[in-house]
C-alpha positions as CSV (number, residue, x, y, z in Angstrom):
1,M,-4.2,-4.8,-63.1
2,K,-6.0,-2.4,-60.7
3,W,-7.7,-5.2,-58.9
4,S,-4.5,-7.2,-58.3
5,M,-2.7,-4.0,-57.0
6,R,-5.6,-3.4,-54.5
7,I,-5.4,-7.0,-53.2
8,I,-1.7,-6.8,-52.8
9,L,-2.0,-3.5,-51.0
10,T,-4.7,-4.9,-48.7
11,I,-2.6,-7.9,-47.9
12,G,0.5,-5.7,-47.2
13,I,-1.5,-3.4,-44.8
14,S,-3.0,-6.5,-43.1
15,V,0.5,-8.1,-42.6
16,A,1.8,-4.8,-41.2
17,M,-1.0,-4.5,-38.8
18,V,-0.5,-8.1,-37.6
19,I,3.2,-7.5,-37.0
20,C,2.5,-4.3,-35.1
21,L,-0.2,-5.9,-33.0
22,S,2.0,-8.9,-32.1
23,L,4.7,-6.5,-30.8
24,L,2.4,-4.5,-28.5
25,P,2.5,-7.1,-25.6
26,K,6.3,-7.1,-25.8
27,M,6.5,-3.3,-25.7
28,D,4.0,-3.1,-22.8
29,R,6.1,-5.5,-20.8
30,S,9.3,-3.6,-21.4
31,A,7.7,-0.2,-20.6
32,G,5.6,-1.6,-17.6
33,L,7.4,0.3,-15.0
34,S,4.3,0.9,-12.8
35,S,2.9,-2.6,-13.0
36,S,2.3,-4.8,-10.1
37,A,5.2,-7.0,-11.2
38,N,7.5,-4.3,-9.6
39,W,6.1,-5.1,-6.3
40,S,6.8,-8.8,-6.5
41,S,10.5,-8.2,-6.4
42,N,12.1,-7.1,-3.2
43,R,13.7,-4.1,-4.7
44,P,12.3,-0.7,-3.7
45,S,10.3,1.2,-6.4
46,E,8.8,4.6,-6.6
47,L,5.2,4.7,-5.3
48,T,2.8,6.7,-7.4
49,D,-1.0,7.1,-7.6
50,S,-1.1,4.6,-10.5
51,N,0.7,1.8,-8.6
52,L,-0.4,2.5,-5.0
53,V,-3.3,-0.1,-5.0
54,D,-0.9,-2.8,-6.6
55,L,1.3,-2.4,-3.5
56,L,-1.4,-2.2,-0.9
57,V,-3.3,-5.3,-1.9
58,Q,-0.1,-7.2,-1.2
59,V,0.1,-6.0,2.4
60,P,-1.4,-8.6,4.8
61,L,-3.6,-6.5,7.1
62,Q,-6.3,-7.5,9.6
63,L,-7.9,-3.9,9.7
64,R,-9.7,-2.6,6.7
65,I,-8.2,0.4,4.8
66,R,-10.8,3.2,4.6
67,K,-8.8,5.9,2.9
68,V,-5.4,6.3,1.3
69,E,-3.7,9.5,0.3
70,L,-0.3,9.9,-1.4
71,S,1.2,13.4,-1.6
72,N,4.8,14.2,-2.3
73,S,6.8,12.0,0.1
74,R,4.0,11.3,2.6
75,M,1.4,8.6,2.6
76,S,-1.7,8.8,4.8
77,L,-3.8,5.8,5.6
78,D,-7.0,5.5,7.6
79,L,-7.7,2.0,9.1
80,S,-11.1,0.9,10.3
81,L,-11.1,-0.6,13.8
82,P,-13.6,-3.5,14.0
83,K,-15.4,-4.2,17.3
84,N,-13.7,-7.4,17.9
85,A,-10.1,-6.4,17.0
86,D,-7.4,-7.0,19.6
87,S,-4.4,-4.8,20.3
88,V,-2.1,-7.3,18.7
89,S,-3.9,-7.0,15.4
90,V,-3.6,-3.2,15.5
91,Y,0.1,-3.2,16.4
92,R,0.8,-5.9,13.8
93,D,-0.9,-3.9,11.1
94,L,0.9,-0.7,12.0
95,Y,4.3,-2.5,12.0
96,T,3.5,-4.2,8.7
97,I,2.5,-1.0,7.0
98,A,5.5,0.9,8.2
99,Q,7.9,-1.9,7.3
100,T,6.4,-2.3,3.8
101,M,6.4,1.4,2.9
102,I,9.9,1.8,4.2
103,N,11.4,-1.3,2.6
104,R,9.5,-1.5,-0.7
105,T,9.3,2.2,-1.8
106,K,11.9,4.7,-2.7
107,N,9.9,7.9,-2.4
108,V,7.8,7.6,0.8
109,E,9.6,9.3,3.6
110,Q,6.7,9.6,6.0
111,I,3.7,7.3,6.8
112,W,0.8,8.7,8.7
113,V,-1.7,6.1,9.9
114,R,-5.0,6.7,11.8
115,V,-6.9,3.9,13.4
116,I,-10.5,5.1,13.5
117,D,-13.5,3.5,15.2
118,Y,-16.4,3.6,12.8
119,S,-18.6,1.1,14.7
120,G,-22.2,2.1,15.5
121,T,-22.0,5.2,13.3
122,K,-23.5,5.7,9.8
123,D,-22.0,9.2,9.3
124,S,-18.4,10.1,9.2
125,A,-18.9,13.0,11.6
126,S,-19.4,10.7,14.6
127,T,-16.3,8.6,14.0
128,Q,-13.7,8.5,16.7
129,L,-9.9,8.4,16.4
130,V,-8.4,5.7,18.5
131,L,-4.7,5.7,17.6
132,A,-2.4,7.6,15.4
133,M,1.1,6.8,14.2
134,V,3.7,8.9,12.3
135,A,6.5,6.8,10.9
136,E,9.7,8.3,9.4
137,R,11.8,6.4,6.9
138,E,14.9,7.3,8.9
139,N,13.7,5.6,12.1
140,G,12.5,2.4,10.4
141,K,15.3,1.4,8.1
142,D,16.4,-1.8,9.9
143,M,12.9,-3.3,10.5
144,E,13.8,-6.8,9.4
145,K,11.7,-9.1,11.5
146,N,8.3,-10.1,10.2
147,A,5.5,-8.8,12.4
148,N,4.1,-12.4,12.9
149,E,7.5,-13.3,14.7
150,L,7.0,-10.6,17.3
151,S,4.9,-10.8,20.5
152,L,2.5,-8.0,21.6
153,I,5.1,-6.5,23.9
154,Q,7.8,-6.6,21.2
155,L,5.5,-5.0,18.6
156,E,4.5,-2.3,21.0
157,Q,8.1,-1.6,22.0
158,Q,9.3,-1.6,18.4
159,L,6.6,0.9,17.3
160,Q,7.0,3.2,20.4
161,N,10.7,3.3,20.1
162,R,10.9,4.0,16.4
163,F,7.8,6.1,15.7
164,R,5.4,8.6,17.2
165,L,2.3,6.9,18.5
166,T,-0.6,8.9,19.9
167,Y,-3.2,7.1,22.0
168,T,-6.6,8.5,22.6
169,S,-8.9,7.9,25.6
170,K,-10.9,5.6,23.3
171,W,-7.9,3.3,23.0
172,Q,-7.4,3.3,26.7
173,Q,-11.0,2.3,27.3
174,K,-10.9,-0.4,24.7
175,Y,-7.4,-1.8,25.6
176,P,-6.7,-1.0,29.3
177,L,-3.2,-1.8,30.6
């Protein structure tokens, strides 16, 4: 009698474990608020440290992201300027970043982007700031056009009219008017 009771108890515990384990994926999907599936929809979601990478990998950029920081309602990004990058690529990336953060997040009110020249330097002390942008959510709410649909002049005008751009002498040397 004792052996049969032990076998029945073991079978019961095994069945309960199988049922619980089979429910885990369903519970994970229903509670997956910070998953990358949020970013596949066009509805704005709250950006957090845990889902920041999921959003950024979906942003089509030419320049490489070197550093990202999210604090309160501000996101800071450092982009690396390659030697062969043209001004259209830089403006297109700035426009795309601002548009994505404004349209696809709920909590990011300010986007700070620095474009930094890391070429020819091995230490971070000799890097040079090329361009900086501060984008406010309030000024970019109606950015509907895709950056690829805009010309260089249109991109530059859109960014300068909506946001604060600061050019350094390095920018003017690299991209003279």
